[in-house]
N, C-alpha and C positions, 0 to 999 in steps of 0.2 A: 299533819299535812292537810291543807285545805283541798276542796274539790278540784280547784285549778291545778294544784300540785299533782293530783292524780294523773293529769294529762302530760306530765313530764315525759320526754322521749325515753328515758331510762326505764321508768315504770311501765310505760306501754310496751316497750320491747321485752321486758321481763315477763309480763303477763302473756304476750303473744307467743313467746317461744316455749313456755312451760306446757307440758302435756298432763301433769298431775294437778289436782285441785290446788290453786295457789291464790293467796290474798295478801294485800298490803294493808297493815293496820297502823293507824297513827297513835300518838301518845294517849289518846282518850279511849282507845279500844275500838274506834269506828273503822269499818271496812271502807277504805278510800279507793281501792282498786281490786278487782278480782277477775279471774279468767272464767271461761264458760264452764269448765269442769267444777270449779268451786261453787258457782251459782247453781249448777244442776244438782250438786250434792246437798247443799245447805239451804238454798233459797234465799240466802243472805246477800244483800248488795246495798251498801251505803248505811248499814245498821250497826249497832253495837254488838260485837261478837262475844263479849265476856259472859253474858247470861247463858249463851249456848254451850259454853265449855264446862267441863267438870271443875271442881274446886282446884284440883292439882293443875289442870290446864290453865285456869284463870291466873293462878299464882305464877306459873311459869311465864305466861305471856306478859304479865305486868313486870316481872323481873327483867325480861328481855327489853322492854320499853324503857325501864328506868336505868338499868345498868347493862349495856349491851355486852360488855366483856364477861360479866359473870354469868349471863343467861345465854350466851351464844351456844346454840345447839341443844338447849334444854328441851325435854319432851313437854308437850302440852296436853297429854292424856287424851281422852276421847270426848266426843260430843255428848252433851246431855241427851239422854233418851235415845242415843244412836250407837249401840255397841258395834264393834267391828271396824271402827275407824280410829286412827291416832294421828297426831300432828306434831311437827317440830317447828321451832321458831329460830329465826336468825336476825339479829339486829343489823341494820344498815344506816348509814348517815348520808343524806342527800340534801345538798344546799344548806348544811348546818342544822338540819332537823333529823331526829332519830325515828326510825320506823322499824316495824317488825315484819319480816317476811314469814308468813304462816303457810307451811306446806303440809298438806294432808295426804295420808296414804291408808289403804285398806289393810286391816289385819286378817280379814277372811273375805271370801268371795261368794258368800251365800246369798247376798241380796245386792241389787243394783241401786236402789234408791233408799237411803237410810230413813228418811222421813216417812216413807210409805210402809216401812217394815212393821212399825209398831201397831198400827190399826189392824192390818189384816192378820198379824200374828195373834193379836188379842181375840179377834173374831174367830179365827180358826181354832183356838184352844178353849173357847168358851163352852161351858156345859149347858147353857140355857140361851135359847134364841133371844128371848126378851132381854136378858142381861146384856147380851152382846149388842143388840140394837140400842138398848138404852145407853150403854157406854159410848157407843159410836155416835149416837145422836147428841148426847149431852156433853161429851168431853172433847170430841175431835173438831178442830177447825177445818178439817179436810172433808169434802163431800163424800159420803158413803151411801151406797145403795145396795139393797138386798133384792135379788131377782130370783125367780124360779121359772121352770118350764110348765106351762099349763097343759091341758089335755090336748090341745091342738099343736103342741110343740112350739108354742110361741112364748117368748120371754115376757114376764109381767113383774111389775114392782110389788114387792112385799113390804119394804120399809125403806126409809131414807132419813138422813139427819137434816138438821136445819142448815148446815153448811151447803148441802146440795141445793136446798131451796134458794139460798142466796145466790148460788151459781146460776140458777134458772131465772133469778130476778123476780120471784113471787114469794108470797108468804107460805109458811109450812102447811097450813090448813088448806090452801088453794092449789097445792101442787098436784094432788091426785086428780083433781078435776080439770087441770089446765091442759090445753092441747099439747101435742108432742112438739118439742122445740125443733127449729131448723138447724141442721148439723152440716158442717162443711169440713172438707179434709184440710190438711196442713197447707195445701197450695191455694185454698179458697174455693174449691169446687163444691157445689151443693150435693149432699148425699140424700137420696130419697128413701122413704120407708125405713129409716134407721132411727131408733131411739138413742142407743148408745153404741157406737161402732166397736166391733170386736167382742161384745159381751156374749154373743151367740157362741163364739168359740169356747169361752169359759164354761158355758152351760153344757157343753158336750163332754166336759171333763178335762179339757186341756187348759192349763193356766195361761192367762194373758199377761205377758210381761209388761209391755208399754205400748200405748197407742196415743198419738197426739192428734187432736182434732179441735175444731173450733165450733162453739155453740152460740147461737143467738138467743139471748134471754128475752123473757117477756117484757123486760124493761127497755129493750132495744139495744142493749150493750152486747158487743161481741167479745167472748172470752175464749182464751186458749186453754185447753184442758189436757193434762197428762193423766191418762187413765190406765189402771192396771186391774186385773180381775183374777180371783182365785175360785176354782170350783169347790163346792161344799155338798156333801151328800148327807141327808137326814136319816134317822132310824127307819123311817118309812120309805126310804129310797127315793125321796123326791130330789130332783137335781136343782141345786141352787148355786148361785154365784154371788160372791161379795166383790163389789166394784169400788175401787178407791179413785176419786177424781180430785186431782190437785190443780188448783187454779195457778197456772204458770204464765198468766198474761203478762205480768211485769217482767218475769224472767225472759219470756219470748221476745218481748220488746227490747230488753237489754241485749239478748243474743243477736237480734236483728241489727240493733245499733252497733254491736261489736263487730258483726260481720261486715256491715257497711264501712265501719271504721277501719277494719282490717283491709278491706278492698281499697279504701282511700289511701291507707298507709302504703300498701303494696304499689298502688299507682304512683304515689309520690316517690317511693323508693326507686321505681323503674324510670320515672320521668326525670330524676335528678341528673343534671348535666355532669356533676362530679362522679367519677368512677367510685363505686362503693361496694363493700363486701362485708359479710359477717363470717368471722373465723371462730372455730371451736377447738379448744385444746383437747386432744385425745391421748390416751396412753401410747407411748412410743416403745419401739423395740429396745430392749436392754435398759428399761427404766426411763424416767423422764417423760416428756410428752411431745407430741407432734401437733401440727396445726392443719386443719382441713377446712375447705370452703363449705359453709352452710348456706350462704345466699350470696347472689351477685346481681347487681342491677344491669339494665341494658347498656348503659354507657361503658361499664367495665367489660361486658361481653364483646361489645364492638371493638374496643381497644385491643383486647386479647385475641379477637378473631375466633372465639369459641362459642359453642352452644351451651345453654344452661346445664343440660344433662352431662356434658363433657367436663363440667367444672365442679358442680355441687357434690360433696362427699369425697372429693379427691384431695390428697395431701399436696401441700405447696412444694415440698421437696421433689415429688414425682413429676409435677407439671413444670415448675420454673425454679430449678436449683439456684440459679444466679440471684433471682429475686429473693429467694428464701434466706440467703445469707444476710441480706440487709433487713428483711422484714421480720424475721423471727425474733431478733433481740428486741425490737419495738413491741411486738405482741407480748413477749415474756415480761417486759417491764410493766405494761399495763395490767396484765393478769396478776402480777405479784404486788399490785397496789403501790408500786414505787411512784407511779404517777397516774392519777385517775384519768387525766386527759393529757395526751401528748400531741405536740404539733412540731413538725420539722419539715425542712425542704429536702427534696431528693431529686436525683436525675435518673431518667430511664431512657436509654437511647439518646436521642437528640432533644428530648422534651424535659421540661422542668415541672415538678409537682410540689404542691403543699400538702403534706400527708398529715391527717388528724386521726387519732385512735382513742377509743374509750371503751371500758368494759360494760357489759350489759348482764352480767351474771357471773357465776362462779367460774365458768369455763369459756365464755364467749366474749369476743372483742369485735367492735365495729371499726372499720377502717374506711376512710374516704380520702380520695386523691383529687385535688383540684389542679387542673392544668394551668400553670402560671407561666408557660413558656413565653407567651406574648408579653406578659407583665415584666418578666425578668429581662426579656430583650429590650423592652422599653426602658427599664431601669438602667440596664447597661448602656443603652444609647444616651440616656440622660446624663449618666455619669461621664461617659466619653465626651458628650457635648459640653458638659460643665468643665471638664478638664481642658478641652480644646479652647473653650471660651476664656478660661483663666490663663492658659498659656498664651493665647492671642492677645488678651488684654495686657499681659505682662510684657510681651515681646514687641508689640506694635510701637512704631516710632511716635505715635500720638497717644491720645487718651479717649476711651469710651466714657459716655456719661448718660445718666437719666436726669431729666429736668422737669420741673413743674413751673409753668409760667402763668402769670395772672395779668389781666389787661391793665390794672391800675398801679402795679408796683413791680419791683424787681422780683424775678423768680428765684427758685432755689435748686441747687444741685442735690439730688437724693442718692446719686451713685457716681463715683469717679474711679476709673481704673488707675493702677499705680503710676502710669506715665504722666498723669496730671501734676504730680508733685514735682517732677523734673521740669515740666513746661512752666509752671507758675512759680517755681522756686520757693515753695512753702508746703507745709504738711497738708495732706488731703483733708484731715478733720477740720482744718481752718477754712476749707472751701465749701464744705457741706452745710446744708441748712441755709438760713438767712445770712448769706456770706457777704458781709460788707468788705472784707479784705479783697475778695475777687473783684467786686465792682470798682473798688478804688484803683485796681490795676488798669482797668480799661480807660483809655483816653476819652475825654469828655465828648469829643465830636463823634465818636463811634458808639456811645452807649445807646442812643436812640435806635440806630439801625440794628444793633444786636438784640435789644429787647423786642423790637417789632418782629424780627425774624422768628422769635420763639413764642409769639402769641398769635400767629396766623393760623386760621382754622381750615385751610384748604386741603390739608392732608398730603400735599406735594412736598417733595424734599426742598428744604430751604438751605441756601448757602450764603454765608456772609463772612467777610474778612474784617478784622478789626485789629487795631494796634494796642498793645499793652506795655506797661512799664512795671517790671517785677519789683518786689521789695528791695532787691539787690541793685536796682537801677538798670537792669538789662532791658533794652528795647526789643520787642518782638512783634512779628505779624502772625496772627493766628487765623486759621480758617475753621469756622464752625459749620458743620454739615448736620442738619437736624430734620426730623420728620415727626409730626404730632401723631399720637396713636389713640388717645382718649381725650374726651372733653367732658368736664364735670358740669353739674347743674349750676354751680356757682361761677362758671366761666373759666375755671382753671383748665389749663391744657397741659397734658403730660405726654412726653415722648422721649425718644432716644436719639443720640447723635454721636459725632466724632469730632475731636479737636486735633488739629494738625498744625505744627509749627512750620509755617511757610516763609519764615524770615529770609532764608537763603534763596528760596524760589522767588520771593517777591523782588529781592535784589537782582537775581538773575533775569527776571522778567523786565525789570526796569532797564537793565543793561541791554537786554534783547530788544526792547522797544527803542532804546537809543540807537542801538546798532541797526535796527530795521529802518529807522528814520535816516540814518547816515547812508545806509545801503540804497534806500530809495532815492536819496539825493544824488548818490553816485550814479545810479542807473539813469536818472533824469539827465545827467550831464554827459553820459557816454556818447562818443562819436559814432556808435553802432546802434542801429535800430533794434529794439527789443519789444516783443509782444507776448502775451499769454493767451492761449486759445483753450476754450472749453466748449464741447459740443459744436464745433465748427464756427464759433463766434469769438471775436476778440474781446477779452475781459480786461486787458490792460495793455497800454502802449506808451512808450516813452516819446519825448519830443523829437528825437532824431528820426524815428520811424515816420512821424507826422511830416517832417521836412522831406524825407525821401519820397513820400507818397503825395506831396504837394498840398498838404492840409495845413491850415493855420494853427490848429490846436490838437494835442493828442487826444483830448476827449471826443473829438469828431470821429475817431476810429472805434471808440468803445461801442460794442454791440454790433459792429459791422461784420458780415460774414467774411471769412478769410478768402472765399472764392472770388470776392469782388476785387481783390488785389492779386491774389495768386490763383490764376485760372485753373479750374478743375481739369486735370489731364490724366488722372489715374484714380484708382480706388482710394476711398477715404483712408483705409488702413495703411496705405503706402505713402500718403502725403506727409511731407517733412520727415520721412524715415531716413533720408540721406541728404547730403548737400545738393541743392537744386538751384537752377538758374531760371528766373522768371522775367518776362517782359511785361511792363505795366505802363499803360498810358494814363498819365496824371490828369486831374481835372483841367489843368491849364493847357493840355494838349501835348505836352512834352513826353516823349517815350523814354523810360528809364529801364535799366537792367538791374534786378535785385537778386541777390544770392542768399538763400536761407540755409541755416545750419540744421543738422538733425535735431529733432525735438527731444526734450528731456522733461520727464514728469516731475512736477514740483507741487508743493502744497501752497494754495493761495486762497485766502478767506475760508480756511477750514475744509477746502475741497481740492481734489486733484486737478491740475491744469497742465497744459503743455507749454514749455518755454522754448521760444524760437528766436534766434538772433538774425538780423537782416543787415546785409552790407550792400551799399550802393556801388555797383561795379560799372556804372555807365561810363565814367571817364576811364576806368581801368580797361574796360572792354575796348573802348575807342583807341586807347594807347596800345593795347595788345594787337588790335587790328592793324594799327599803323606799323607796329614792329613786325607783325607777320607779313604785311605788305612789303616792308623793307627786306624781310628774309626772302620773300618771293622774288623781289627785284634782284637780290643777290643771286638767287637761283637763276633768274632770267639772264643776268649778266654772264653767269657761268654757261648757261645754255646758248646765249648769243655767241659766246666765243666758240663753243663747239659747233653751233650751226654755221657760223661764218666759215669755220674750217671746212665743214662738210660741204658747204655751198661753193666755197672758193675753188676747191679741187676740180669738180666737174665744170664749174663756170670757166676755169682757166683754159681747159681744152675745148670748151664750146667756142670761146672767143678766138682761140688759136685756129680752130677749124674754120670759123667764119672768115678770118683773114686769109687763110690759105685758099678757100674757095673764091674769095674776091680777087686774089692774085691770078687764080686760074682762069677766071672769066675775062680778065683784062688782057690776057695773052692770046696769041693766035698761033697755031690753032688751039681750041678749048680742050683741056685734058678732062674727058668725061669720067675716067676712073678716079681721078683725084677728087672731082666734085662728089661722086657717089660716096667715097670713103669719108670725106669731110662731113657730108650730111649725116651719115650713119653715126660718126663720133659725136656730132652735135646733138643728135637725137638721144643718144645714151646719156650724155651729160644732162640734157634737159629733164629726162626721166628721173635721174638721181636727185636733181634739185626739187622736182615735184614731190618725190617721196619724203624728202627732208621737210618740205613745207607742210605736207599732210601730217607728219608726226608732230610738228610744232603746233599745228592747229588743235591737236588733242588737248594740249595744256592751256589753251585759251578759253575753253568752254566754261571753266569754273568761274571766270570773271563775268561771263554773260548770264549764266544761270547756276548759282552756287548750290541750289537745292535740287537740281535736276538729277534724277536717277534713271538708269537704264541697265539692262543686262550687259555684263562685261566679260569678255574673254581675257582672262588674266595672262595667258601665254602671249597673246598678241600685244597686250598692253606692256608686258615686260620687254618685248622686242622694241616697241616704240620708245620706251623709256631708256633702254640701253643705247639706242641710236642717238638720243639726245646728248648723252654723256660719253659717247664712244671716243671722242677726241681726248677726254680726260683720262679714260681708262687705258687706252692703248699705250700710253707712255709709262704706265705704272704696272700693269698686270695683264695676264691672260683672262679672258671672259669665257667661263665654262657654262654651258646651258644643259640642264637635265630636266626636260619637261615631261610631266605625266599628262593625264587627261582629267584635270580638275573640272568641276562643274562651273557653269556660269554663275557669276555673283551679281547681286543688284546693288548699284551704287553710282556715285558720280565719277565718270571716267577720268576727268581732269584731276580731281583731288587724289584718286587712287594712283594715277600716274605720277603726281608730285611725290606721293609716299615712296614709290619705287625709285624715283630719281634721287630723293634724299638718302635713301638707304644705299644706293649704288655710289653716290658721291662720298658718303661717310666711309664706306668700305674702301674706296680708292684712297682717301686721305689717310686711312689707318695703315697703309702699306708704305714701306720705305721706297725711296727713289732708287733708280739704277739697278733694280733687281727684277726686271720684267720677266726673266726666264723662270724665277722661283715664285714670284707672287702670282696669286690666282684669286679671282672673284667668281663665286659659283652662284648661279641662279637655278633653283630647283622648285618644281611644283608637283603636288600629288594630292590624293584624296585621303582625308582622315577617316578613322573607323566610324565616325558619326556622319560621314557623307559631306564634310565641309571641305572647302578649297584651302590648301595650305601652300604658302609661298615662303621660301627660305632664301635669304641673301647672306652669304657667309664669305669670310675673307681669311687669308693666311697671315694676318698681322700678329701683333703682340698681345692682343686681347684687351679686356677692360678690367680695371682694378675693382675689387669688391665694393669699396666705398662709392665708386662711380656707378656701379651696377644698380645700387639701391636708389639712385637719384637721377638716372640718365634720362628719364622721361619728364623730369620737372622743367617747367618753363624757365628759361634764362640760365639753366645749368649747362655748362660746356667744359670739356677738357681741352679744347683747342686754345692756342695762344690768342692773346688779345688782338682784336681786329680781324681775326679769321672767321669767326662765327658769332651769331647772336644768341645761341642756346635755345632757339625756338624750333629748330628743324624737327627733332624727335618728338617734342611736345605737340607740334602740328600733326605729325604722323599718328600719334596715339589718338588725338581728337578725331581725325578723319576716319581711322579704322573703327573706333568705337561708335561713331555715328552710323556706320554701316552694319553695326551689330556684331563686329568681330573683336579680336584681341591681337595685341602685338607684344611679343616677349623677346628677351635677349638673354643669351647665355654664352659663356666661353666654351670653346671646343676643347676636347680632351688634350690634343697635341699642341695646337697653336691657333690663334685667331678667335673670332667671335662670330656668332650666328644670330640674325634677327629673324624671327618666325612670325608671319602674319597669317591668322586663321580667320576666314570669312565664311558666313553661312551660305549655303547654296541658294540660288535664285528660285523662289517658289512663286513669285508674282508673274503675271502675264507680261511678256516682253513688250516694251514700248518700241515704236518705230525709230530706228536709229537714223542719224543724220547722214544718209548715204544718197548719192545721186541716183535718180531713176533713169533707166536707159531703155531705149526701144531699138530692137534689132531689125534692120531692114530686110525686105524679101528679095532684093535684087532687081526689081522692076524699075525702069527709068521713065518717069514722066516729068516734064519740065514744069516747075511751079514758080510762083511769085513769093520771094522771101524778103522780109524786112529785118535788118540788123540794127538794134538800138544799143549804143554803148558810148559812154562819155570819153572813152579812150579812142581817138581816130585810128591809131595803129591797129588796135584789136578789131575795130569795125572793118578796116580795109583787109586785114588778114583773113577774116571770115568771109569777106566778099570774094577774095581770090580763091579761098578753099572751096566755096560752093558755086562760083561763077560758071564753071564748065557745065554743071548740070541744071542750074536754075537761074532765073532772073532775079538778081540780088540788088536791093536798094539799101543804102546805109545812111544813118543819121546819128549825130552825137548829142542831140537834145531830145529828151523824151516827149516834150510838148509837140514836136513835129509829128509824132505818131498820132496824137489826138487830132491834129489838124487834118492829116491825110485821111483818117477814118471818117471824120465828119464830112469831108469833101467827097466821100463815096468810094474811096479806093479800098480794094479788097486784097488780102494776102492769105496764102496757104499756110505760112509759118511766120511767126514773129519771134525772133531771138532777141531777148531783152536782158540787159544787165540788171541784177537785183539791187545793187547798191550804187546809186549815182548821187552826185552832190546836191542837186536842186530838186529833182523829181525822181524818186526811186521807182524801181520796177513794181514794187508793191502798190505805190500810188497810181501808176499808170494802169495797172490791172483793175484797181477799184474804180477809176474814172471811166475806163473803157466799158466796164460791165454795166454802167448806168445807162448807156445809150446803144451799145452794140455788143451784146453778150456773145454773139457768134464769133466776132473777131477776138474778143477777150479769151475765148476758149482755145484760140490758136497760139497762145503765148507759151514759149519755152524760156526758162530763166537761166541766166548765166551768173555764176557766183564764184568769187575768189575767197569766200569765207563769210559766214554769218557773224558779223562783228557786233551785232546788237541782239539783245534778247528778243526783240520784236521780230527781227529777221529770222532768228533761229526758230521761233514759234511758227512763223509763216511757212518756212520750208517744211517743218514737221507736219503741218496740217494741210498743206495744199495737195491737190490731185494732179497739178501740172507737172510735166517732166522738168527737171533742172539738171544743169551740167556744171560740174565743178571745174574751176580753172586751176592749173593749166589743163586744157582739155585735150582729148585724143581726137585727131581729125577724122579718123575712120568712124569713130562712134558718133561724131557730130553729123557726118554725112548720112549715116544710117538712120539717125533719128529724123532728119529733115526729109530724107527720101520716103520714109514710111508715112510721115504726116501728110506729105504731098499726095501720095498715092491713095491712102486709105482715110486720112483724116482722124485716125485712131490715136488718141493721146495717152493711152494707158499701156503700161508695160506688162 
């Protein structure tokens, strides 16, 4: 074994663990490794040991080196010149070379240092001092000094040999005259006044076993000395001491190096990341052997959670029985030399380890455990990933590929998954490498695009479609998706990609494109407007929408905000959420009605957009309006018949009373009682006619102001409505009223009255004729739990069929015979009720008949001023005033003159312009009674003209009205502060108003 071989871990471990002198000897007899005990005993290190052995020992050692089997365990006898020691040898083979392990042991314990025994034994047994000194000086390579105690009890040199002079670094003749050397202890501290440390102890008679110190020679060299001394007493009782000084400088250096090496080895052992331990085989109970821990590094201690003292010297079975079951067979195999080095994988808990074991002696085994959990996990993940990749590559409908592309020529496939064979209809091996068969498949016009896509260096994913024709003649469209990963110095580009057969998809796409073109053409020809909206702007419009909106081309609408056509009237989220009607004024000034459908989300240009259809309902609305007007006219005809009946009855006895009074006045004497009774009857009839006219005027307001809303008393309106159709009802059924106290509702009184009239007429027509006693129509009002007003109109007819119930509110749907109805009545009812925020429902009653329920929200708005006459109540004082009556009807003017003539001076005129002339001429009046509606100049006009030059006279005006037949007149009456009197008027009320104005000039009620 060379010197380097001596540093083999096995050799170092053997030497470090042995406690007896131990050496490793190579085939040439040279000591290539030794422990401290061996060096201390022999002083040999790196030298040939054969001369130091006895003949028997030399022969035994050579035999062990030449034939290990024959010499195994043979004795090596004793050291030359050193009795008391014996040695045994054992041959080992390391890395193919044979070595001898020489182990020394004492046969007696009389001496500690064999080399030092010889000189001091010789000196002690000598019969002559001169012979002893001569032998010591001439023969020994070890420094020997003879000292004695002088008369002052100080030690002095008697003699020394040449070896001591060499230790001092001076010549033998110069030693006695040389100054005392500088002496240091083993730690390097300077000792003062000391020639040889510890010699004084021997001069007292006590032997000095060993002292190690360092001496600085006169030549400047520092030597380490091992000194022992023996006391000697002469015949004349002089105390002397023989000192033996062994130069162990080299040995000390070796020991220091060994200690440093041991420290480094221990540091390396503890610093190892792998858990490591040294196990020793010890005799076990009942024969065999057990294993104990001899050493453990820090990594193992951390893993086990133990202290070193808790582990070293303990049996594996005692500490870790489960581990021992798996570890002991491994240790036994190594110790039995079945395998000098074992390596296997093992699992402990959730961790994986790579365990290595090797023997370092007859009884010791080193075990290291490398944590390979992460590596094993990675390996498993790689295997799983590989399996998944292979599975994916096999099951994918396309093919995976690796490709190397070059700028100047066709590239090569270096990998293709199994799916490529099915795609190209040829073996994969024909496609790999410089594959001409592949490029022959690609149609000529697509070769350039395919090659360019595989030679771009951008690093982005490239996609290209190309057409191929397989060797079997099959035409296909393939999509190559590829990304470059590496670029070589020679310009080659390598990357991976995926090939997918998109033949069917391409055909589908072509069909889809054709279908899209056809669909677009269809949409362009639709008679219904269509637009797509995104972020509030139009992104597509068809020509019909452009026509509806008065634009020449549909492109004029692209980019236009939808609010430019469909005015913003609610939150954006609610726009186009249902069918809605919009009024739009086109650029040419024409106003159109557009109805939009609920929006639907669709994909357009790769993004979501809202699809809305638009229908021009301008003509339909006009037609519906005409039909509704026709329905109203039909209702008016029905009302007219009823009104005529209601007016004819009181009018008949008014006429009869007037004729009777005329006859009474022409006779003599005049019958006063007859006149009074006739006048009373005429007055009653006139009042009944006036009430009918007032009820009728309720239904005329819708024509004047269709959007006018005001608080409505539903009970009063039901009475007025029933009065209008009383003549129709009385011949069919009994009218039953059950009124609660519903709240006021906000709406158009005329429209709601028409709803009630329609419901009452429908209920009447649903009843059979000639059954007045059993037929009944019931009007009921009450308050809902939510505080809303509820109106119910029910009948005792046959009810409504289920099919008709589902469609009864649809426009133009009717169950009446042809020519009886238009089918718009209930549709109008629903429109009017929903416009007021309410609902209308219908249901069959449990026994017989049907019930219509109208639910309206309570009025929460501030009530508007209703169209009611303002009156002034007189205080009874009589002062005669000047009154001017202006009315285009002479009879009305004269009747008012006769009514007021007894109390005031009354002037009448039938032309309003006369009023202006009189006032301009300076005439003054206390009261001016003026008709509101006159053919040439209205009362409103007269008030405006008079206010321009005589505001005081204009303030005296009181207006007479038979009805506000224009929206202008209705607005004037609602806004004026002047009193106004409704025709037909009450004479007492008229007199009171005039009397008050004459007396006080107060126009306010």
